[in-house]
Structure formats: C-alpha cells, structure tokens
C-alpha positions in Angstrom: 78.5 17.9 -43.6 77.3 16.9 -47.1 79.6 17.8 -50.0 76.9 19.7 -51.8 75.7 21.4 -48.5 72.3 19.6 -48.7 72.7 18.7 -45.0 74.2 20.9 -42.3 74.6 19.8 -38.7 75.0 22.0 -35.7 77.1 21.2 -32.7 74.2 22.2 -30.4 71.0 21.9 -32.3 68.9 22.6 -29.2 70.5 26.0 -28.8 69.7 26.9 -32.5 66.1 25.8 -32.0 65.8 28.0 -28.9 67.3 31.0 -30.7 64.8 30.6 -33.6 62.0 30.2 -31.2 62.9 33.3 -29.2 63.2 35.3 -32.4 59.8 34.2 -33.7 58.2 34.9 -30.3 59.6 38.4 -30.2 58.4 39.1 -33.8 54.9 37.9 -32.9 54.8 40.0 -29.7 55.6 43.3 -31.6 52.6 45.5 -32.3 51.4 44.9 -35.8 48.3 44.8 -38.0 45.6 42.2 -37.0 45.7 39.0 -39.0 43.2 38.7 -41.9 39.9 37.0 -41.2 39.4 33.4 -42.3 36.8 34.5 -44.9 37.6 37.4 -47.3 36.8 40.7 -45.5 34.9 43.4 -47.3 37.1 45.9 -49.2 36.3 48.5 -46.6 38.0 46.6 -43.8 41.5 46.3 -45.0 44.3 45.3 -42.7 45.1 47.7 -39.9 48.0 50.2 -40.0 50.9 48.7 -38.0 51.3 50.7 -34.8 55.1 50.9 -35.2 54.7 52.7 -38.6 52.4 55.3 -37.0 54.5 56.1 -33.9 57.9 54.5 -33.2 57.7 55.5 -29.5 54.6 55.3 -27.4 53.8 58.7 -25.7 51.3 58.7 -22.8 49.4 61.9 -22.8 46.2 63.0 -21.1 43.1 63.2 -23.3 41.8 66.6 -24.0 38.4 66.9 -25.6 38.3 69.0 -28.8 36.5 72.3 -28.5 33.8 73.5 -30.8 34.4 76.8 -32.7 32.1 79.2 -34.6 32.8 81.9 -37.0 32.2 85.4 -35.6 30.0 86.3 -38.6 27.7 83.4 -37.8 27.3 84.7 -34.2 26.7 88.3 -35.3 23.9 87.1 -37.6 22.0 85.7 -34.6 22.8 88.3 -31.9 24.4 91.7 -32.3 27.6 91.8 -30.3 27.9 94.6 -27.9 31.3 96.1 -26.9 32.3 94.5 -23.7 33.3 96.6 -20.7 37.0 97.0 -20.2 38.2 94.7 -17.4 41.8 94.7 -16.3 43.0 91.1 -15.6 46.3 89.4 -15.4 47.8 88.2 -18.6 46.5 84.6 -19.2 49.0 81.8 -19.4 49.8 80.7 -23.0 47.3 78.1 -24.1 48.5 74.6 -24.5 47.9 73.3 -28.0 45.5 70.3 -28.3 47.4 67.1 -29.1 46.8 66.0 -32.6 45.2 62.6 -33.4 48.6 61.5 -34.9 50.2 61.6 -31.5 48.4 58.3 -30.6 48.5 55.4 -33.1 44.9 54.3 -32.2 43.8 57.9 -32.0 41.4 59.5 -29.5 37.9 58.1 -28.7 34.9 60.0 -30.1 32.0 57.6 -29.4 30.8 54.1 -28.3 28.6 52.1 -30.6 26.0 49.7 -29.3 28.0 49.2 -26.1 30.4 47.0 -28.1 32.7 49.1 -30.2 34.8 52.1 -29.6 35.1 54.6 -32.4 38.3 56.6 -32.5 39.9 59.2 -34.8 43.6 59.0 -35.7 45.7 60.4 -38.5 44.6 57.8 -41.0 40.9 58.1 -40.4 38.5 56.0 -38.3 39.5 53.2 -35.9 37.0 50.7 -34.7 37.8 48.7 -31.6 36.1 45.6 -30.2 36.4 46.7 -26.5 35.8 43.3 -25.0 38.3 41.5 -27.2 40.9 44.3 -26.7 40.5 44.3 -22.9 40.6 40.5 -22.8 44.1 40.6 -24.4 45.3 43.3 -22.0 44.1 41.3 -19.0 45.7 38.1 -20.4 49.1 39.7 -20.9 49.0 41.2 -17.3 48.2 37.8 -15.8 50.8 36.1 -17.9 53.5 38.6 -16.9 52.7 38.1 -13.2 52.7 34.3 -13.5 56.1 34.3 -15.2 57.5 36.5 -12.4 56.3 34.1 -9.6 52.6 34.0 -9.0 49.6 36.1 -9.8 48.9 38.9 -7.3 45.7 38.2 -5.3 43.4 40.3 -3.2 41.5 38.8 -0.3 37.7 39.3 -0.3 36.3 41.1 2.7 33.3 38.8 2.6 34.0 35.4 1.0 31.7 34.4 -1.9 30.1 31.0 -1.4 28.3 28.9 -4.0 26.8 25.4 -4.2 29.4 23.1 -5.7 29.3 19.6 -7.2 31.4 16.8 -5.6 33.8 17.1 -8.5 34.3 20.8 -8.0 35.0 20.3 -4.3 37.5 17.5 -5.0 39.2 19.6 -7.7 39.5 22.6 -5.3 41.2 20.4 -2.7 43.5 18.6 -5.1 44.6 21.8 -6.9 44.9 24.2 -3.9 48.6 25.0 -4.7 47.8 25.7 -8.4 44.9 27.9 -7.4 47.2 29.9 -5.1 49.7 30.3 -7.9 46.8 31.7 -10.1 45.9 34.2 -7.4 42.8 32.3 -6.3 41.8 30.9 -2.9 38.9 28.5 -3.1 38.3 26.3 0.0 35.5 24.0 1.1 32.8 25.8 3.2 30.7 22.7 3.7 30.5 19.3 2.1 28.5 20.8 -0.8 29.7 24.4 -0.7 32.9 26.2 -1.8 34.0 29.6 -0.7 36.1 32.0 -2.8 38.3 33.9 -0.4 40.7 35.6 -2.7 40.8 36.5 -6.4 43.5 38.0 -8.7 43.8 41.8 -8.2 43.3 42.3 -11.9 39.9 40.4 -11.8 38.5 41.8 -8.5 35.6 43.5 -10.3 34.5 40.3 -12.0 32.1 37.6 -11.0 34.0 35.5 -8.4 31.6 32.5 -8.7 31.7 32.3 -12.5 35.5 32.7 -12.4 35.9 29.9 -9.8 33.6 27.5 -11.7 35.4 28.1 -15.0 38.9 27.7 -13.5 37.9 24.5 -11.6 36.4 23.1 -14.9 39.8 23.6 -16.6 41.8 22.2 -13.7 39.6 19.1 -13.6 41.0 18.0 -17.0 44.6 18.0 -15.9 46.9 16.5 -13.2 47.8 18.8 -10.4 51.6 18.4 -10.9 51.6 19.5 -14.6 48.6 21.7 -15.0 50.5 25.0 -15.1 52.9 23.8 -17.8 50.3 22.0 -19.9 47.3 24.3 -19.6 48.7 27.8 -18.8 47.3 29.5 -21.9 43.9 27.9 -21.5 43.7 28.8 -17.8 44.9 32.4 -18.3 42.5 32.8 -21.3 39.6 31.7 -19.2 40.5 34.1 -16.4 41.0 37.0 -18.8 37.7 36.4 -20.4 35.9 36.8 -17.0 38.0 39.9 -16.2 37.4 41.8 -19.4 34.9 44.5 -19.8 31.5 43.2 -20.9 29.5 44.2 -23.9 26.7 46.8 -23.3 28.7 48.5 -20.6 28.8 52.2 -21.2 32.3 53.7 -20.9 33.2 57.3 -20.4 35.4 59.1 -22.9 38.3 58.9 -20.4 37.8 55.1 -20.0 37.7 54.6 -23.7 40.9 56.6 -24.2 42.5 54.7 -21.3 41.7 51.4 -23.0 43.3 52.7 -26.3 46.4 53.8 -24.5 46.8 50.4 -22.8 46.3 48.6 -26.2 49.2 50.7 -27.6 51.6 49.4 -24.9 50.4 45.8 -24.7 52.0 42.9 -26.6 49.9 41.2 -29.2 47.1 43.6 -28.7 46.0 43.3 -32.3 44.3 40.0 -31.6 42.3 38.6 -28.7 43.1 35.3 -27.1 40.9 33.5 -29.5 42.6 34.9 -32.6 40.0 37.5 -33.5 41.1 41.0 -34.5 40.6 43.6 -31.8 40.6 46.7 -34.1 40.2 47.8 -37.7 41.3 50.9 -39.6 39.1 52.7 -42.1 41.1 55.3 -44.0 39.7 58.7 -45.0 40.0 57.6 -48.7 37.8 54.6 -48.0 35.2 56.8 -46.2 35.3 59.2 -49.2 34.6 56.3 -51.5 31.5 55.3 -49.5 30.0 58.8 -50.1 31.4 59.1 -53.6 33.3 62.2 -52.7 35.7 63.5 -55.4 33.8 61.8 -58.3 
C-alpha cells in the first residue's frame, strides 16, 4: 500500500495470522533440544542433541540387554579348560546382532539413579532423564489428543472412591458435571458432605482418584462452567497429567525405563515438561573424558 513498502495490507489478515500460528505451533511440536535453563547451566550440561539429527525416522525395537564377554585367556588362568565331549546337535539359527545404541535417539537404559533419573547410553554418550517430568509430558499429550478428538476416554471404577468434601467442592461437582464427563471424570454427590469418584480417565487409572478429583475441582471452581474448557484447558490437563505421571522413588525395571524412552521419542514436545523444565540432558563422551582428564 505504502509507496516505500513500509506498510503492506492483506486482503484476509486473519488467514495470514492463522497460517503463521499453525507454522509456529508445528515447529514447537517437533522434537528438539530442551530449552536452556533460566540460570546459566554448568558447562557439563550443554543443550541436548536434537532427536531429529540423531535419527530421522523413529524405529520401535525390543530392548535386548547387552551380554558380558570374557577373553578365553582370562578363563584359562582360573580354570583349565577340558575338551568337551562331542555332541551332535542341529545347526543353531544365526544369531541376531544386538541393536546399537545409535538405533535409538535416547539410547537404551542402563540404570536408575535415586529413584528420580534414568541413565541411558546412546551414540553420543550419556543421557540423563527426569522420569517424572518426561512421563508427565507424555500423559499430557495423550489427554490433549483425546480431548481434541471428542472427550477423554474414561474407565468406570469397580468400587467408587468416596471422600469428605467441602460445600464448595460439592457445588463445583454438580455445576461442572458435563465438563467433568468431557475430562473423563465422573464425580457425583454421595451424601451432603461426601463425593464419589465413579470413573477416571483410562490413562490415569493407576493414580490417586481422590487427589485427582480434588485438584480438578479446585481448578474448575475458578472458572464458569460454559467456558472452562476453552479458557483453562492447559491448566486442567496439566493438573491431571501431574497426578498420572510416575512418581519419584518408584523403582522401574529396565523394560519400563526403555519403554519410557521410546515413548519420549514419539511424543511431541517431549523435551520439556508442562512447567517448562527440561526432561533430559545429553553428556557427550568428550565431556566425560574431560571430567577424568583423559587424553591429557
């Protein structure tokens, strides 16, 4: 419009705005390195390796624990090896090679630290995962996807969970019954001072139903029933995801740890939890060598 092109007008500015918004949202959803912490992080904890650079296509494979090998000379030094008797047996099937750590961007789990962190090995070195923060993001994205489709899938409880409720909690449960159903929750009055949780989201069935109900009711009490889903969707889903995520000090098996890593690799925005904290960090072999002054 302006002769010097200082100002340009679009026929449909709203469509341009939506296009930019969709592009930004898609870029943020792509797997990437976690954002830097607010305070300068130690030199050891540099930004993560972007998942896309490690492996363009996610490959789901079953974890196979590494085997321990020994040199024959070491074994002979301890026990003389006697010739084994000849046994005729069918030809064994060709051994399947162990998958290398490079197959998975976040590597394969090797240990759990203090019931809080998962230690994994990948092609670059050591990966440290905050298991609660990572699982919280996974649960959040699952709930969000279900809510976008229609409503969150719920599972009725065989025995309803009852708890003593305040008058405000009872009033909120009655006023927001439709919203609760959309969120996969069924919370109904059991008595004038008691509420009963009769159904919970399938994803959160292993969580504490009472704490989940109290937290969601507290969020709903701050909003009108007609607009709560539009205005407080992220806060509600974040609250629910936090209750559904694996807790600290819970001991996981190696298979469970690897399962969590594989889910992270296929979940949008898995590099940060719902509160903006990083879910994992990469420590390269070079950085580990520097800690022990190797090569100097």
